[in-house]
C-alpha positions, 0 to 999 in steps of 0.5 A: 521647462516642459516642451510641447507634446512628446518633448522631454523636460530640458535641464537648465544649461549652464551660463557660459561666462567670460571675465575681462579684467581683474580677478575680483569678478572671477572670484565671485562668479566661481563661488556662485553655483554650478549654473555658471561656468567660467570659460575664460579670463583675459586681462584686456579688451583686445584679448576679450575680442579674440576670446569672444570670437573663439568661445561665444559665451552667453555672457562677458563681464567686463571690469570698468577699469578696462573701459577707462583705458579704451573707453566705451568705444570698444563695446561695438567691437566686442559686440561684433565679435560675438552678437549673441553674447550679453555684456555686463558691466559690474556694479561699482565696488566689490562684485558681490551678489549683484554681479551674480544676479546681473549675470543671471539676469543677462543669461536668462535674456539670452535664453529667452531669445532662443526659439524651441529649436534652440536658435537665437533670432540672429541664427534664425535670420542666417537660416532664412537668408541661406534658404533664400539662396544668399551666399555667406558674403551676401549674408554678411553684408546684409547683417553687417557681420563678417563672412567668418562669423556667418560661417561659424553661425552656419556650422553651429546651426547645422551641428545644433539642428543635426543637418549636414548640408545646405539642402537639408537646411533649406528643407528645415527652414521650409518646414518651419515656415521661415520663408513664408514672411 
């Protein structure tokens, strides 16, 4: 993709994937291509929730057998653990190329949600609320996230934008018009 004037060509970023469940999907995705980077494999939904918080992958592939035990009711907890992570339930039967396609499509949607600055819509919401003077607790309550999640978002945002303090983050938000609306 070519960015605006004075910007360089961006190389495709590997899609980070967490596998939850049986190793069938693991084998299939390992052989897919270099653009899919497996960051972990867990065998239960509670372990998946913990890994999502720690790893923040672009995609989590959840074995359907796991949902039979805990039910689809576990999905909201997984979503809260890593709101920006796409959740993929593999097609029935052997994973095969359909799983690889599903992961790629989910990852493309994940990347499409990022703006030119590399932030997701959720991260831009956090920046805006920080710039408006809200505390981490207030932001967490407003976005129905935990304070720890907001702290993680802020650290990641500051690292990605190359800013080191709240004042620089506020200046960045002002320069991009995030406070105009």
